[in-house]
Structures are given as structure tokens and as C-alpha cells.
N, C-alpha and C positions, 0 to 999 in steps of 0.2 A: 489478740481480740477481746476487748472489754465489752461488758455487758450493754454500757449505756453508750449511745452516739455521742461524738464529738459536738461540743457546745461551741455555736459560732458568737464570739463577743459582739455585743451591739457597740455601735460607734456613736459614742456620748459626746463625741467632741465636735459635732458640727454646731454651727452658730445656728438657731432658728430663725427663720425666715421672718418671723415677728411674734411678739408676744401679747397676751390679752392685757388689756387695760380696760376696768369697768369705766363706762361713762360716767361723766361728771355728775349726774342726776342719781346715779347707784350707791356711790361711796365716796368718802374724802377722797382728794387726791394723795397719792404715795409720793413720799420722800418729802413731807412738809412737817415743819414743826409749827403747830397752830398757836394762835392766841388763847390762852385758857382763862375762863370766867369760873371763879369759885361758886359753887352751889351746892347745899346740903339740905335736902327738904326730904319728909315723908310724904308721899303723893297719896297714898291710901294704904289702908291695913285692916285686917280682921284678926279673929284669935289666933289663926294660922299663917297669915301670910302678910308680907309688908313689902311695898312697891316705894322705892326711892329714887332720887335724883341726885347726883354727885359731883356735877360739873358740865360745862359747857366748852366745847373745842370750835373756836372760828376760824375758817379757812378761806381762801379767795373765793371759792365756789359756792359755799353753805356754811353750816353750823352742825355739829355732831353734839346731841345732847346724850350724855353717859347717863345709863338707869341701870339698876338690879331689882330683882325681884326674889324674896327669900320665903321658904317655906321651913316651919320649925315641927320637930314632933313633939307629940303628947301622950307619950305612952303607946304608940302603936308597937305591934309585934313587927320583927325584921322584916316578914313578909309583907305586912300592911304598910310599912314606910317604904318598901322598895316600889309597891304599886302606887302609892301616894306621890312617891318621888317621880315614878314615871309619868303619871298625869301630869304633874307639875311641868314636865319637859315636853308636853303635848302629846304624849304617846309615843314619843321618839323609839323606845326599843320595843314596845309591845302595842302595835297598833289597833286602835279600839278603845285602849283605855281613857283617852281623850276625846272629846267632842270638839272638833275644829272649829264649827259654827260658834262655840261659846269660849273661844280661846281669847288670849290677852291681845288688847287693842290701844292703841295710842292715838291720840290726835293732838294738833298744834292749832289755835287760834292766834293768827297774825294780827299786828296792830292795825293793818289797813282792812281789816274785817273778813279777809278771806281765811279758808283752813284747810288743813293737809291731814289726812287719816292713813294709819296702817292697814295693810290687807288684815283679812281675819286669820287667826292664829298665829303661829310662830313662824320665822323664816323670812325669806328675800320676797321682794316683789318679781314677779316674773315679767320682765321687760319685752323679751321676744327679741325683735330687731334693734339693736343698738343704734343703728342709722336713723331711727325715728325718734325724734325727741317728745317726750311725753308733755302734757300740760301741767304748767307750774301752777302753785307749788307741789311739791311731791315729797312725802315721809316715808322713808324706808327702814324697817327693823332690820338691823344686823345685830346677829346674836354672837357673843363672843366664848360660849360655852359655860358649863356649871360645874361647881366644885361642892363638895360637902362631906357630911359624915351620919352618924346614926342619930344625929341631934337636929342639925341645920344644914340646909342645901338651898345655895345662891346661884343665881344665873345672872351673868353681866352681858350687857347689850349696848347697843349705842342706837340712836334715831337720826339719820341722817336726813335733816332738813335741805332741800335744794328748791330754788336758788338761795343764794345769801338774801335774808330780808331786810326791808327797810327797818330804820331806827324805831324802836318801840319796846312796848312790854310783849311777852309770848305769855299766851295761857297753855299748859301741858295738860291734857286730858287723858285720864285711863280708865277703862272698864276690863272686868275679868269675870264674867257670868259664871263660866267654871267652877271658881273658886268663890263665889258671892261677893267679888269685889263690886261694890255698886260704882256708878260712874262717878269720878272726884275729878276736880280741877284745882290747879296750881297756877298762881300767877307770878311769873318769873319778872323780875326787876327789869325797867327800861334799860335798853343797850343800843349804843350807836355801832350796828354791826359793821358798817364801811370803815369806820376808825380801827375796830378790833380786827378785822381781817387786813388792814394795811400793816399789822404788827406781825402778823404770820411771816414765816421766812422758809424758803426752800434748804434743805440740807445740804445741797450741791449746788452752785451757780448756775450749772448746765440747765438746771430744770426751767428755769427761766428764758432760755434762749429760744 
């Protein structure tokens, strides 16, 4: 007789009845090659923080705006830098280091005069019931993670704008009171988004069936 009881292996060969797929207003469709629009602009900066946009990806259902925010070290001790980096990440590892009410916010002003705002702080919208379609337009902040060393820390993210906007220019607005980033606005060149969306392609033809 062994000390440990026998372990019954789990049956991982079962096909799941259904898999979760985010609603179209929450994220870009999976399995698509979007039409890309080159953009490279500094949205806002302070002595410590820089916020940039590095491109747009146009899908049939909306537009993803790729953004980064970077923090540089200016002679902090390792402990000070760790605390500052954690605040920069929204107090992810040490809750209380950052004030969610003063977190980074993005907004988009559309050509038709309407606007969409992300929620306060970091992270996704909390949609609740996926069957309930929210009022458009909607702007969702989807973070992709951060990388860094003892001199620079950068977080990459995308802003999902749903639904596909009409042709025209977009104003991208950002504010981050936690890091003394005053409200800043950058106007993106006019785009015919319907034409760009028509250039997006599914990776597999069955996605359009």
C-alpha cells in the first residue's frame, strides 16, 4: 500500500459543449486579419510618462487603436522604482498604491459629434449580461501587459471602438491625474472606415459562413 491514494486522470478529450466568445462590442473578432492604418504620434508626456498611439486596426465590426504608456526611471532606488512601477500598473500587485479614481482614461470624439469614454482606471468594461447590447458608441480598454527593466516600463494596450464609425477624422483624448498627465487631444486623419473594413480578411473562409 502506498502513502498517497491513486489519482484518477481527468478526461480532457471531451469536446466542450460551447466555448466563450466575447461579444462584438467588447473586443475585435478573433481569426481576422484587419486592415492596418499607420499612425505614430505622441499623445501626451510629462517628465516621467509618455503616452503614444502606434496604429489602427480596422475590422468589420469596429476599430482597434493601439496605444502604449511608458514610465522612465530618474534615479529611484530599486524599492522606489518597484513601488512607482506598481502604481503605474494601477496597483496591480500592491492594492492601495494607486488611486483608481485618478487612473488613466481615454476617449474618442467621432466625426458625427458623438463620443465614447473608457471606464475609470485600468482594465475591461464590466458588461454583465452579454445578451444585452449596450448603447453605442463604446470604447473598451484592453491591456496586453507590460514589460520593462530598471530604467523603463511600458504597458501596451488597445482601445476597441465599437461599432465601426462613419468616415471622417477621430479625436483621441487621454488624461491621467495619477501621473499628472493633463487632458490632451490628438486628431487622427480622416479615414473611410467602411472601405478599410472591406479590406479585412478572415484567416479561414469558414469564419464568413
